[in-house]
TORKOL-4160 file (C-alpha; in steps of 0.2 Angstrom, whole numbers, padded with zeros to 4 digits, m for minus):
364
<pt num="1" X="0301" Y="0943" Z="0610"/>
<pt num="2" X="0302" Y="0939" Z="0630"/>
<pt num="3" X="0302" Y="0922" Z="0636"/>
<pt num="4" X="0283" Y="0924" Z="0641"/>
<pt num="5" X="0277" Y="0929" Z="0623"/>
<pt num="6" X="0287" Y="0914" Z="0615"/>
<pt num="7" X="0278" Y="0898" Z="0616"/>
<pt num="8" X="0280" Y="0881" Z="0625"/>
<pt num="9" X="0283" Y="0865" Z="0614"/>
<pt num="10" X="0282" Y="0846" Z="0620"/>
<pt num="11" X="0292" Y="0834" Z="0610"/>
<pt num="12" X="0286" Y="0815" Z="0609"/>
<pt num="13" X="0270" Y="0824" Z="0615"/>
<pt num="14" X="0259" Y="0807" Z="0607"/>
<pt num="15" X="0270" Y="0795" Z="0620"/>
<pt num="16" X="0263" Y="0792" Z="0637"/>
<pt num="17" X="0271" Y="0804" Z="0647"/>
<pt num="18" X="0271" Y="0818" Z="0634"/>
<pt num="19" X="0251" Y="0816" Z="0632"/>
<pt num="20" X="0250" Y="0818" Z="0653"/>
<pt num="21" X="0262" Y="0834" Z="0651"/>
<pt num="22" X="0252" Y="0841" Z="0637"/>
<pt num="23" X="0235" Y="0839" Z="0647"/>
<pt num="24" X="0243" Y="0849" Z="0662"/>
<pt num="25" X="0251" Y="0861" Z="0654"/>
<pt num="26" X="0234" Y="0864" Z="0642"/>
<pt num="27" X="0224" Y="0864" Z="0661"/>
<pt num="28" X="0239" Y="0878" Z="0665"/>
<pt num="29" X="0232" Y="0888" Z="0649"/>
<pt num="30" X="0250" Y="0886" Z="0641"/>
<pt num="31" X="0242" Y="0879" Z="0625"/>
<pt num="32" X="0257" Y="0869" Z="0619"/>
<pt num="33" X="0263" Y="0866" Z="0602"/>
<pt num="34" X="0264" Y="0847" Z="0598"/>
<pt num="35" X="0280" Y="0840" Z="0592"/>
<pt num="36" X="0286" Y="0823" Z="0586"/>
<pt num="37" X="0292" Y="0812" Z="0571"/>
<pt num="38" X="0274" Y="0805" Z="0565"/>
<pt num="39" X="0263" Y="0816" Z="0557"/>
<pt num="40" X="0248" Y="0806" Z="0556"/>
<pt num="41" X="0249" Y="0802" Z="0577"/>
<pt num="42" X="0252" Y="0821" Z="0580"/>
<pt num="43" X="0236" Y="0824" Z="0569"/>
<pt num="44" X="0225" Y="0812" Z="0578"/>
<pt num="45" X="0232" Y="0818" Z="0595"/>
<pt num="46" X="0230" Y="0837" Z="0589"/>
<pt num="47" X="0211" Y="0834" Z="0584"/>
<pt num="48" X="0206" Y="0824" Z="0601"/>
<pt num="49" X="0215" Y="0837" Z="0612"/>
<pt num="50" X="0210" Y="0853" Z="0602"/>
<pt num="51" X="0228" Y="0859" Z="0599"/>
<pt num="52" X="0230" Y="0872" Z="0587"/>
<pt num="53" X="0248" Y="0868" Z="0583"/>
<pt num="54" X="0257" Y="0855" Z="0578"/>
<pt num="55" X="0276" Y="0851" Z="0572"/>
<pt num="56" X="0287" Y="0837" Z="0563"/>
<pt num="57" X="0303" Y="0835" Z="0568"/>
<pt num="58" X="0316" Y="0819" Z="0568"/>
<pt num="59" X="0328" Y="0818" Z="0584"/>
<pt num="60" X="0339" Y="0804" Z="0572"/>
<pt num="61" X="0340" Y="0819" Z="0561"/>
<pt num="62" X="0346" Y="0836" Z="0569"/>
<pt num="63" X="0344" Y="0844" Z="0552"/>
<pt num="64" X="0326" Y="0843" Z="0556"/>
<pt num="65" X="0326" Y="0850" Z="0574"/>
<pt num="66" X="0330" Y="0870" Z="0569"/>
<pt num="67" X="0312" Y="0874" Z="0561"/>
<pt num="68" X="0304" Y="0863" Z="0576"/>
<pt num="69" X="0310" Y="0877" Z="0587"/>
<pt num="70" X="0305" Y="0894" Z="0580"/>
<pt num="71" X="0297" Y="0906" Z="0592"/>
<pt num="72" X="0297" Y="0892" Z="0605"/>
<pt num="73" X="0302" Y="0899" Z="0622"/>
<pt num="74" X="0304" Y="0882" Z="0631"/>
<pt num="75" X="0304" Y="0864" Z="0625"/>
<pt num="76" X="0299" Y="0849" Z="0637"/>
<pt num="77" X="0307" Y="0834" Z="0630"/>
<pt num="78" X="0299" Y="0817" Z="0634"/>
<pt num="79" X="0306" Y="0807" Z="0619"/>
<pt num="80" X="0317" Y="0794" Z="0625"/>
<pt num="81" X="0330" Y="0785" Z="0629"/>
<pt num="82" X="0340" Y="0800" Z="0629"/>
<pt num="83" X="0358" Y="0793" Z="0628"/>
<pt num="84" X="0351" Y="0790" Z="0610"/>
<pt num="85" X="0338" Y="0803" Z="0605"/>
<pt num="86" X="0339" Y="0817" Z="0620"/>
<pt num="87" X="0356" Y="0825" Z="0615"/>
<pt num="88" X="0350" Y="0834" Z="0598"/>
<pt num="89" X="0336" Y="0841" Z="0606"/>
<pt num="90" X="0345" Y="0848" Z="0619"/>
<pt num="91" X="0356" Y="0855" Z="0608"/>
<pt num="92" X="0344" Y="0862" Z="0597"/>
<pt num="93" X="0337" Y="0871" Z="0611"/>
<pt num="94" X="0351" Y="0881" Z="0618"/>
<pt num="95" X="0356" Y="0885" Z="0600"/>
<pt num="96" X="0337" Y="0892" Z="0598"/>
<pt num="97" X="0340" Y="0901" Z="0614"/>
<pt num="98" X="0323" Y="0892" Z="0621"/>
<pt num="99" X="0324" Y="0885" Z="0639"/>
<pt num="100" X="0323" Y="0867" Z="0641"/>
<pt num="101" X="0314" Y="0852" Z="0652"/>
<pt num="102" X="0316" Y="0831" Z="0652"/>
<pt num="103" X="0310" Y="0818" Z="0659"/>
<pt num="104" X="0326" Y="0807" Z="0657"/>
<pt num="105" X="0330" Y="0795" Z="0671"/>
<pt num="106" X="0347" Y="0792" Z="0663"/>
<pt num="107" X="0361" Y="0798" Z="0675"/>
<pt num="108" X="0377" Y="0793" Z="0664"/>
<pt num="109" X="0368" Y="0804" Z="0650"/>
<pt num="110" X="0366" Y="0816" Z="0661"/>
<pt num="111" X="0384" Y="0818" Z="0668"/>
<pt num="112" X="0389" Y="0820" Z="0649"/>
<pt num="113" X="0377" Y="0834" Z="0644"/>
<pt num="114" X="0380" Y="0844" Z="0660"/>
<pt num="115" X="0400" Y="0843" Z="0657"/>
<pt num="116" X="0396" Y="0844" Z="0637"/>
<pt num="117" X="0385" Y="0860" Z="0634"/>
<pt num="118" X="0383" Y="0869" Z="0652"/>
<pt num="119" X="0394" Y="0883" Z="0644"/>
<pt num="120" X="0385" Y="0883" Z="0628"/>
<pt num="121" X="0367" Y="0885" Z="0638"/>
<pt num="122" X="0377" Y="0897" Z="0650"/>
<pt num="123" X="0381" Y="0909" Z="0635"/>
<pt num="124" X="0364" Y="0909" Z="0626"/>
<pt num="125" X="0355" Y="0912" Z="0644"/>
<pt num="126" X="0346" Y="0896" Z="0641"/>
<pt num="127" X="0341" Y="0885" Z="0658"/>
<pt num="128" X="0340" Y="0867" Z="0654"/>
<pt num="129" X="0333" Y="0855" Z="0668"/>
<pt num="130" X="0338" Y="0837" Z="0665"/>
<pt num="131" X="0327" Y="0824" Z="0672"/>
<pt num="132" X="0316" Y="0837" Z="0677"/>
<pt num="133" X="0300" Y="0821" Z="0681"/>
<pt num="134" X="0297" Y="0812" Z="0697"/>
<pt num="135" X="0315" Y="0806" Z="0694"/>
<pt num="136" X="0325" Y="0817" Z="0700"/>
<pt num="137" X="0316" Y="0831" Z="0703"/>
<pt num="138" X="0308" Y="0826" Z="0718"/>
<pt num="139" X="0322" Y="0819" Z="0727"/>
<pt num="140" X="0334" Y="0833" Z="0721"/>
<pt num="141" X="0325" Y="0845" Z="0729"/>
<pt num="142" X="0322" Y="0835" Z="0746"/>
<pt num="143" X="0341" Y="0833" Z="0747"/>
<pt num="144" X="0345" Y="0850" Z="0744"/>
<pt num="145" X="0334" Y="0854" Z="0757"/>
<pt num="146" X="0339" Y="0842" Z="0770"/>
<pt num="147" X="0358" Y="0846" Z="0765"/>
<pt num="148" X="0355" Y="0866" Z="0768"/>
<pt num="149" X="0348" Y="0861" Z="0786"/>
<pt num="150" X="0362" Y="0850" Z="0791"/>
<pt num="151" X="0378" Y="0861" Z="0794"/>
<pt num="152" X="0394" Y="0851" Z="0789"/>
<pt num="153" X="0383" Y="0839" Z="0781"/>
<pt num="154" X="0394" Y="0823" Z="0775"/>
<pt num="155" X="0383" Y="0808" Z="0769"/>
<pt num="156" X="0368" Y="0810" Z="0757"/>
<pt num="157" X="0355" Y="0795" Z="0755"/>
<pt num="158" X="0341" Y="0796" Z="0745"/>
<pt num="159" X="0326" Y="0783" Z="0742"/>
<pt num="160" X="0313" Y="0781" Z="0731"/>
<pt num="161" X="0300" Y="0771" Z="0734"/>
<pt num="162" X="0284" Y="0766" Z="0723"/>
<pt num="163" X="0271" Y="0754" Z="0729"/>
<pt num="164" X="0261" Y="0743" Z="0713"/>
<pt num="165" X="0274" Y="0752" Z="0702"/>
<pt num="166" X="0269" Y="0750" Z="0681"/>
<pt num="167" X="0280" Y="0758" Z="0669"/>
<pt num="168" X="0277" Y="0766" Z="0650"/>
<pt num="169" X="0286" Y="0758" Z="0636"/>
<pt num="170" X="0298" Y="0773" Z="0639"/>
<pt num="171" X="0304" Y="0771" Z="0655"/>
<pt num="172" X="0306" Y="0751" Z="0650"/>
<pt num="173" X="0318" Y="0755" Z="0636"/>
<pt num="174" X="0326" Y="0767" Z="0645"/>
<pt num="175" X="0328" Y="0755" Z="0662"/>
<pt num="176" X="0335" Y="0742" Z="0651"/>
<pt num="177" X="0349" Y="0752" Z="0645"/>
<pt num="178" X="0353" Y="0760" Z="0660"/>
<pt num="179" X="0354" Y="0743" Z="0669"/>
<pt num="180" X="0368" Y="0737" Z="0658"/>
<pt num="181" X="0379" Y="0752" Z="0661"/>
<pt num="182" X="0388" Y="0758" Z="0678"/>
<pt num="183" X="0382" Y="0770" Z="0690"/>
<pt num="184" X="0389" Y="0785" Z="0699"/>
<pt num="185" X="0391" Y="0788" Z="0716"/>
<pt num="186" X="0402" Y="0799" Z="0727"/>
<pt num="187" X="0415" Y="0791" Z="0736"/>
<pt num="188" X="0426" Y="0798" Z="0749"/>
<pt num="189" X="0423" Y="0815" Z="0742"/>
<pt num="190" X="0424" Y="0809" Z="0723"/>
<pt num="191" X="0414" Y="0804" Z="0710"/>
<pt num="192" X="0416" Y="0786" Z="0705"/>
<pt num="193" X="0408" Y="0772" Z="0694"/>
<pt num="194" X="0400" Y="0757" Z="0702"/>
<pt num="195" X="0388" Y="0743" Z="0698"/>
<pt num="196" X="0372" Y="0745" Z="0699"/>
<pt num="197" X="0361" Y="0737" Z="0712"/>
<pt num="198" X="0378" Y="0736" Z="0720"/>
<pt num="199" X="0373" Y="0743" Z="0738"/>
<pt num="200" X="0360" Y="0740" Z="0751"/>
<pt num="201" X="0352" Y="0752" Z="0763"/>
<pt num="202" X="0341" Y="0748" Z="0777"/>
<pt num="203" X="0329" Y="0763" Z="0780"/>
<pt num="204" X="0313" Y="0768" Z="0791"/>
<pt num="205" X="0300" Y="0779" Z="0783"/>
<pt num="206" X="0290" Y="0791" Z="0794"/>
<pt num="207" X="0275" Y="0782" Z="0802"/>
<pt num="208" X="0282" Y="0764" Z="0800"/>
<pt num="209" X="0287" Y="0752" Z="0813"/>
<pt num="210" X="0299" Y="0742" Z="0802"/>
<pt num="211" X="0315" Y="0745" Z="0790"/>
<pt num="212" X="0314" Y="0743" Z="0772"/>
<pt num="213" X="0329" Y="0735" Z="0760"/>
<pt num="214" X="0334" Y="0746" Z="0746"/>
<pt num="215" X="0346" Y="0744" Z="0731"/>
<pt num="216" X="0359" Y="0758" Z="0725"/>
<pt num="217" X="0356" Y="0763" Z="0707"/>
<pt num="218" X="0361" Y="0781" Z="0697"/>
<pt num="219" X="0353" Y="0797" Z="0703"/>
<pt num="220" X="0353" Y="0814" Z="0698"/>
<pt num="221" X="0357" Y="0818" Z="0715"/>
<pt num="222" X="0373" Y="0811" Z="0714"/>
<pt num="223" X="0378" Y="0824" Z="0700"/>
<pt num="224" X="0369" Y="0840" Z="0709"/>
<pt num="225" X="0374" Y="0839" Z="0728"/>
<pt num="226" X="0392" Y="0841" Z="0726"/>
<pt num="227" X="0391" Y="0857" Z="0718"/>
<pt num="228" X="0383" Y="0867" Z="0733"/>
<pt num="229" X="0389" Y="0856" Z="0747"/>
<pt num="230" X="0406" Y="0855" Z="0746"/>
<pt num="231" X="0408" Y="0845" Z="0764"/>
<pt num="232" X="0398" Y="0832" Z="0758"/>
<pt num="233" X="0409" Y="0815" Z="0755"/>
<pt num="234" X="0397" Y="0801" Z="0751"/>
<pt num="235" X="0380" Y="0803" Z="0740"/>
<pt num="236" X="0371" Y="0788" Z="0733"/>
<pt num="237" X="0353" Y="0785" Z="0727"/>
<pt num="238" X="0342" Y="0769" Z="0731"/>
<pt num="239" X="0327" Y="0761" Z="0727"/>
<pt num="240" X="0316" Y="0752" Z="0740"/>
<pt num="241" X="0311" Y="0735" Z="0734"/>
<pt num="242" X="0305" Y="0718" Z="0742"/>
<pt num="243" X="0319" Y="0708" Z="0751"/>
<pt num="244" X="0320" Y="0694" Z="0738"/>
<pt num="245" X="0323" Y="0706" Z="0724"/>
<pt num="246" X="0338" Y="0715" Z="0735"/>
<pt num="247" X="0344" Y="0699" Z="0735"/>
<pt num="248" X="0341" Y="0693" Z="0719"/>
<pt num="249" X="0344" Y="0709" Z="0706"/>
<pt num="250" X="0362" Y="0713" Z="0709"/>
<pt num="251" X="0365" Y="0693" Z="0704"/>
<pt num="252" X="0356" Y="0694" Z="0689"/>
<pt num="253" X="0360" Y="0710" Z="0682"/>
<pt num="254" X="0379" Y="0705" Z="0682"/>
<pt num="255" X="0375" Y="0688" Z="0673"/>
<pt num="256" X="0364" Y="0696" Z="0659"/>
<pt num="257" X="0373" Y="0712" Z="0656"/>
<pt num="258" X="0388" Y="0705" Z="0644"/>
<pt num="259" X="0373" Y="0695" Z="0636"/>
<pt num="260" X="0365" Y="0709" Z="0630"/>
<pt num="261" X="0370" Y="0712" Z="0613"/>
<pt num="262" X="0365" Y="0727" Z="0601"/>
<pt num="263" X="0354" Y="0713" Z="0593"/>
<pt num="264" X="0347" Y="0706" Z="0607"/>
<pt num="265" X="0342" Y="0724" Z="0613"/>
<pt num="266" X="0332" Y="0728" Z="0597"/>
<pt num="267" X="0323" Y="0711" Z="0601"/>
<pt num="268" X="0319" Y="0716" Z="0618"/>
<pt num="269" X="0312" Y="0734" Z="0612"/>
<pt num="270" X="0304" Y="0727" Z="0599"/>
<pt num="271" X="0294" Y="0718" Z="0614"/>
<pt num="272" X="0290" Y="0733" Z="0622"/>
<pt num="273" X="0283" Y="0740" Z="0610"/>
<pt num="274" X="0272" Y="0727" Z="0607"/>
<pt num="275" X="0266" Y="0730" Z="0627"/>
<pt num="276" X="0254" Y="0740" Z="0634"/>
<pt num="277" X="0258" Y="0759" Z="0633"/>
<pt num="278" X="0258" Y="0762" Z="0650"/>
<pt num="279" X="0249" Y="0760" Z="0667"/>
<pt num="280" X="0230" Y="0762" Z="0667"/>
<pt num="281" X="0219" Y="0773" Z="0677"/>
<pt num="282" X="0225" Y="0761" Z="0693"/>
<pt num="283" X="0241" Y="0773" Z="0692"/>
<pt num="284" X="0232" Y="0787" Z="0701"/>
<pt num="285" X="0232" Y="0776" Z="0716"/>
<pt num="286" X="0249" Y="0772" Z="0716"/>
<pt num="287" X="0256" Y="0781" Z="0733"/>
<pt num="288" X="0275" Y="0786" Z="0732"/>
<pt num="289" X="0286" Y="0793" Z="0745"/>
<pt num="290" X="0305" Y="0799" Z="0743"/>
<pt num="291" X="0317" Y="0802" Z="0758"/>
<pt num="292" X="0332" Y="0812" Z="0758"/>
<pt num="293" X="0343" Y="0807" Z="0772"/>
<pt num="294" X="0359" Y="0820" Z="0778"/>
<pt num="295" X="0370" Y="0818" Z="0790"/>
<pt num="296" X="0385" Y="0826" Z="0799"/>
<pt num="297" X="0398" Y="0821" Z="0811"/>
<pt num="298" X="0392" Y="0812" Z="0825"/>
<pt num="299" X="0377" Y="0804" Z="0816"/>
<pt num="300" X="0366" Y="0821" Z="0819"/>
<pt num="301" X="0358" Y="0826" Z="0804"/>
<pt num="302" X="0340" Y="0827" Z="0796"/>
<pt num="303" X="0329" Y="0820" Z="0783"/>
<pt num="304" X="0317" Y="0826" Z="0771"/>
<pt num="305" X="0302" Y="0815" Z="0766"/>
<pt num="306" X="0290" Y="0819" Z="0751"/>
<pt num="307" X="0275" Y="0810" Z="0746"/>
<pt num="308" X="0261" Y="0809" Z="0736"/>
<pt num="309" X="0251" Y="0797" Z="0723"/>
<pt num="310" X="0253" Y="0794" Z="0703"/>
<pt num="311" X="0272" Y="0795" Z="0701"/>
<pt num="312" X="0266" Y="0798" Z="0681"/>
<pt num="313" X="0254" Y="0809" Z="0685"/>
<pt num="314" X="0265" Y="0820" Z="0696"/>
<pt num="315" X="0277" Y="0821" Z="0684"/>
<pt num="316" X="0265" Y="0829" Z="0671"/>
<pt num="317" X="0262" Y="0841" Z="0684"/>
<pt num="318" X="0282" Y="0844" Z="0689"/>
<pt num="319" X="0285" Y="0846" Z="0667"/>
<pt num="320" X="0269" Y="0858" Z="0665"/>
<pt num="321" X="0275" Y="0869" Z="0681"/>
<pt num="322" X="0294" Y="0869" Z="0677"/>
<pt num="323" X="0290" Y="0875" Z="0660"/>
<pt num="324" X="0279" Y="0889" Z="0665"/>
<pt num="325" X="0292" Y="0894" Z="0679"/>
<pt num="326" X="0304" Y="0897" Z="0665"/>
<pt num="327" X="0294" Y="0905" Z="0654"/>
<pt num="328" X="0290" Y="0918" Z="0668"/>
<pt num="329" X="0310" Y="0920" Z="0673"/>
<pt num="330" X="0311" Y="0911" Z="0688"/>
<pt num="331" X="0326" Y="0901" Z="0684"/>
<pt num="332" X="0341" Y="0904" Z="0697"/>
<pt num="333" X="0354" Y="0903" Z="0682"/>
<pt num="334" X="0358" Y="0896" Z="0667"/>
<pt num="335" X="0365" Y="0882" Z="0661"/>
<pt num="336" X="0362" Y="0862" Z="0660"/>
<pt num="337" X="0356" Y="0859" Z="0678"/>
<pt num="338" X="0346" Y="0849" Z="0689"/>
<pt num="339" X="0328" Y="0854" Z="0697"/>
<pt num="340" X="0335" Y="0860" Z="0714"/>
<pt num="341" X="0351" Y="0870" Z="0706"/>
<pt num="342" X="0337" Y="0880" Z="0694"/>
<pt num="343" X="0325" Y="0883" Z="0704"/>
<pt num="344" X="0320" Y="0885" Z="0722"/>
<pt num="345" X="0318" Y="0867" Z="0732"/>
<pt num="346" X="0305" Y="0872" Z="0744"/>
<pt num="347" X="0295" Y="0884" Z="0732"/>
<pt num="348" X="0293" Y="0870" Z="0720"/>
<pt num="349" X="0290" Y="0856" Z="0732"/>
<pt num="350" X="0277" Y="0869" Z="0741"/>
<pt num="351" X="0268" Y="0874" Z="0722"/>
<pt num="352" X="0266" Y="0853" Z="0720"/>
<pt num="353" X="0255" Y="0853" Z="0735"/>
<pt num="354" X="0239" Y="0857" Z="0726"/>
<pt num="355" X="0242" Y="0841" Z="0717"/>
<pt num="356" X="0242" Y="0829" Z="0733"/>
<pt num="357" X="0262" Y="0832" Z="0736"/>
<pt num="358" X="0266" Y="0834" Z="0755"/>
<pt num="359" X="0285" Y="0834" Z="0763"/>
<pt num="360" X="0292" Y="0836" Z="0780"/>
<pt num="361" X="0306" Y="0838" Z="0788"/>
<pt num="362" X="0314" Y="0830" Z="0803"/>
<pt num="363" X="0329" Y="0828" Z="0812"/>
<pt num="364" X="0338" Y="0809" Z="0813"/>
């Protein structure tokens, strides 16, 4: 059975992001199978959207995942936090020979999966794209384009900016987990651990008259760029924030991290579960930007800026489009990869244009 004859499965389909992925996949005619651990919730969703098939499996019980992927050509995994729930689903996909995408933003988990499972994915002809969502697919593509346009590139800085940001329960849980762990950066040509939010950057977006402040955090671009750009000596990912946040956040993170015991984390997660499921319709008007700034010797270089609206909505588009391309055999290689390693970055950003995404390349 060829990949195009096999089905798409969305695991974590009833979550906030999962529903957006399902809606976009159905709009593209992919007719996805709904997957998750709660049969009653899946049945209600299947009835609401007219989905013909659902499958129940629990990522905390890996033995339940084998039947989940029977006849599946690609799985989109939206069930996090991925440090706890992601590996069994990824392993099951590789074993079943099904391509894989997920919506993680958890950098250390990404690094571990690349080191641990990439060889297995290559042997099975599986392309597994980690963090194939607004973070970090857009920045990964932008950074690769900017690096390829800058011979002798040495420094890469990727800055994410989202206005009036609201987040889903899954994002809040992942962020809670990530902020207690170190971030990876490339410094002097080597990957190293450093504190989250430890570095500040002043950056000016195109068509603005003033600089913005950004703080560093662990991004997927740190993992991909050294694989294709050996001249690069420094890579960090940043988040643009108000000045007061840039000043206070590193202090609060260092102070609170030692206090976040497993028991306290469970308590905070229970509070998150009791909160709203995610942003409302207002998210469609949330603008976002991703800027990848690349310099070579002598401060010469280029930057790529990508912009659009609705970071959660575009994640649904990114996942559904990526799944469609994997099922069509458009991946450049097998393995556990990032978006710009697996797919052509220019073609992918251009394919997001009908969803309001624009990108530009400018010299520094």
